[in-house]
C-alpha positions in Angstrom: -41.4 -32.6 0.2 -38.0 -34.0 -0.5 -36.9 -36.6 -3.2 -35.6 -38.7 -0.6 -39.3 -38.8 1.2 -41.1 -39.6 -2.1 -38.4 -42.2 -2.9 -39.1 -44.0 0.6 -42.7 -43.3 0.4 -43.1 -45.3 -3.1 -40.8 -48.3 -2.0 -42.6 -48.2 1.5 -44.1 -52.1 1.8 -46.8 -50.8 4.4 -48.1 -48.4 1.9 -48.1 -51.3 -0.9 -49.6 -53.8 1.6 -52.4 -51.1 2.6 -53.2 -50.4 -1.2 -53.5 -54.1 -2.0 -55.8 -54.5 1.0 -58.3 -51.8 0.1 -57.4 -49.7 3.2 -57.0 -45.9 2.3 -54.1 -45.2 4.3 -50.7 -47.4 5.5 -51.7 -45.8 9.0 -54.7 -48.6 9.0 -51.9 -51.2 10.1 -50.8 -49.0 12.8 -54.3 -49.4 14.4 -54.5 -53.2 13.6 -51.1 -53.5 15.5 -52.6 -51.8 18.7 -55.5 -53.9 18.3 -53.7 -57.2 18.3 -51.3 -56.0 21.1 -54.2 -54.4 23.3 -57.5 -55.6 22.1 -58.9 -52.0 22.1 -62.2 -52.7 20.2 -64.8 -55.4 20.3 -67.7 -56.4 18.0 -70.7 -54.3 18.8 -68.6 -51.4 20.3 -69.4 -47.5 19.6 -66.0 -46.0 18.2 -65.1 -42.5 17.6 -62.2 -41.8 15.3 -60.9 -38.5 15.6 -58.6 -36.9 12.7 -60.1 -39.7 10.6 -58.9 -38.7 7.1 -58.3 -40.3 4.6 -60.2 -43.0 6.5 -57.7 -45.9 7.5 -58.4 -46.1 10.8 -62.4 -45.8 10.3 -62.2 -48.8 7.8 -60.3 -50.8 10.5 -62.8 -49.7 13.2 -65.9 -50.7 11.4 -64.3 -54.1 10.4 -63.9 -54.8 14.4 -67.1 -53.5 15.5 -69.1 -55.6 12.9 -72.7 -55.0 11.8 -73.9 -54.5 15.4 -71.1 -51.7 16.4 -71.2 -47.9 15.4 -68.2 -45.7 13.9 -68.1 -42.0 13.9 -65.4 -40.2 12.2 -64.3 -36.7 12.4 -62.1 -34.5 10.4 -61.4 -31.1 9.2 -61.1 -32.6 5.7 -64.2 -34.4 4.1 -63.4 -38.2 3.6 -64.9 -40.2 0.9 -68.0 -42.2 2.2 -67.1 -45.4 4.2 -69.9 -47.8 4.4 -71.2 -48.3 8.0 -69.4 -45.2 9.2 -71.0 -41.7 9.9 -68.6 -38.9 8.8 -68.4 -35.4 10.3 -66.5 -32.7 8.8 -65.6 -30.3 11.4 -62.9 -29.2 14.1 -63.2 -31.4 17.4 -62.0 -28.5 19.5 -65.0 -26.3 18.3 -67.9 -26.0 20.6 -70.2 -26.5 17.5 -68.7 -29.5 16.6 -68.6 -31.0 19.8 -72.4 -30.2 20.5 -73.0 -32.3 17.2 -70.9 -35.2 18.6 -73.3 -35.0 21.5 -76.4 -35.1 19.6 -75.6 -38.0 17.1 -74.5 -40.1 20.5 -78.2 -39.3 21.9 -76.6 -39.8 25.4 -75.3 -43.4 24.7 -71.3 -43.9 25.9 -68.4 -44.6 23.4 -66.6 -47.8 24.1 -63.3 -46.9 22.2 -61.9 -43.3 21.0 -59.0 -43.7 18.5 -57.0 -40.8 17.0 -54.4 -40.7 14.4 -54.9 -36.8 14.8 -51.9 -34.8 13.6 -51.5 -30.8 13.4 -50.4 -28.9 10.2 -46.8 -29.4 10.1 -44.9 -26.3 10.1 -41.4 -28.3 9.6 -40.0 -26.7 13.0 -40.0 -29.8 15.0 -40.0 -28.0 18.8 -43.3 -26.0 17.4 -44.8 -28.9 15.9 -44.4 -31.0 18.7 -45.7 -28.7 21.3 -48.7 -28.0 18.9 -49.1 -31.8 18.9 -49.3 -32.1 22.6 -51.6 -29.2 22.9 -54.0 -30.8 20.4 -53.9 -34.2 22.0 -54.8 -32.6 25.4 -57.7 -30.9 24.1 -59.0 -34.1 22.3 -58.5 -36.0 25.4 -60.4 -33.5 27.6 -63.6 -33.4 25.3 -63.5 -37.3 24.4 -62.7 -39.0 27.5 -65.6 -37.9 29.6 -67.8 -39.5 26.8 -66.3 -42.8 27.4 -68.1 -45.9 28.7 -66.7 -47.0 32.3 -64.0 -49.5 31.3 -63.5 -48.0 27.8 -60.3 -47.7 26.0 -58.3 -44.5 24.2 -55.5 -44.7 21.7 -53.9 -41.5 20.2 -50.6 -40.5 18.1 -48.4 -37.7 20.0 -45.1 -36.6 18.9 -42.3 -37.6 21.4 -40.8 -34.7 23.4 -42.0 -32.2 26.0 -45.4 -32.7 27.8 -45.5 -36.5 27.2 -44.9 -37.3 30.7 -47.6 -35.0 32.0 -50.2 -36.6 29.6 -49.0 -40.1 30.7 -49.4 -39.1 34.6 -52.9 -37.5 33.7 -54.0 -40.3 31.8 -52.9 -42.6 34.6 -55.5 -40.9 37.1 -58.5 -41.6 34.5 -57.4 -45.0 33.2 -56.0 -48.2 35.2 -53.6 -49.1 32.1 -51.6 -46.3 30.3 -48.9 -47.4 28.0 -46.8 -45.9 25.1 -46.8 -48.2 22.1 -44.8 -47.7 18.7 -46.4 -50.1 15.8 -44.1 -51.7 13.3 -45.9 -50.2 10.7 -44.5 -46.5 11.9 -41.7 -45.4 9.9 -38.3 -45.8 11.4 -37.6 -42.2 11.0 -40.8 -41.2 12.7 -41.0 -39.3 15.9 -44.5 -40.4 16.6 -45.6 -42.5 19.4 -49.0 -43.7 20.4 -50.6 -43.4 23.9 -52.6 -46.5 24.7 -55.3 -46.0 27.6 -57.4 -49.1 28.8 -60.0 -49.5 31.3 -61.4 -46.1 32.1 -62.1 -45.4 35.6 -65.3 -44.7 37.1 -66.1 -40.9 38.5 -65.6 -42.2 42.3 -62.2 -43.5 41.5 -60.9 -40.2 39.8 -59.7 -37.4 42.1 -62.4 -34.8 42.2 -59.6 -32.1 42.5 -57.9 -33.0 39.3 -57.8 -30.6 36.6 -58.2 -31.0 32.9 -55.4 -32.7 31.3 -54.3 -29.6 29.3 -54.1 -27.7 32.5 -52.0 -30.5 34.0 -49.7 -30.5 31.0 -49.5 -26.5 31.0 -48.6 -26.6 34.5 -45.9 -29.1 34.3 -44.1 -27.3 31.5 -44.6 -24.1 33.3 -42.8 -25.8 36.3 -40.1 -26.8 33.8 -40.0 -23.2 32.4 -41.0 -23.7 29.0 -43.2 -21.6 27.2 -46.6 -23.3 25.5 -48.8 -20.2 24.9 -48.2 -20.2 21.1 -49.7 -23.7 20.5 -53.1 -22.3 21.2 -52.8 -20.1 18.0 -51.5 -22.6 15.6 -54.5 -24.8 16.6 -57.0 -22.7 15.9 -56.1 -21.4 12.9 -55.8 -25.1 11.0 -59.6 -25.8 10.6 -63.0 -24.3 9.6 -65.9 -23.1 11.8 -68.9 -25.2 11.8 -69.6 -29.0 10.6 -71.5 -31.0 8.2 -72.6 -34.8 8.4 -72.2 -37.6 5.8 -73.3 -41.0 6.1 -72.6 -43.8 4.1 -75.3 -46.6 3.8 
């Protein structure tokens, strides 16, 4: 971690604002700005927060859904309890964790999925960007089928190869797909948020459509890029299994 980054971090107005407002991370304002522009979450909604640590997006989600809503947060790292949020510690790409999410939902749909997920960074941008795209694809392929018709999905992804293919695949599944850079993102950041609204019903989606991950891999293969290394990086980043923590 460079002295320059640390100095900028200390002076960051969004960090200070988050601290004074009781949010656990400056990124809470990124979701608030997405919400202000796109109206993703409504009172009474069920929200799944993927990659929720340290809890800023879950805090915002529970504020927006109110007492009649429900928020589930999942991350590899445990979060301190958040009132009104059901926290799962586990890897969203692992079948065991996915099974636990299914059981917690009890067959009920999700209205909105929010994800500020990020891979463990290596410091090599091309590798980190490829891992980010691969991770986002896996999250989307698992989580989008859980969405109610008309539901929304927002995720962070690093800009670069594969994003156009993700956008193309998302447009088959949602009526509105847009990239958005919140004001709260650092100027030097390469992140962008993919905002998807109004999930289409199954009869509006091409039955021959492959998974998002397969679509992106095909697109990158057609361009001559190699993507196989991304799988290994994602797989080693987290524990196997899960535990659940609920704050009353």
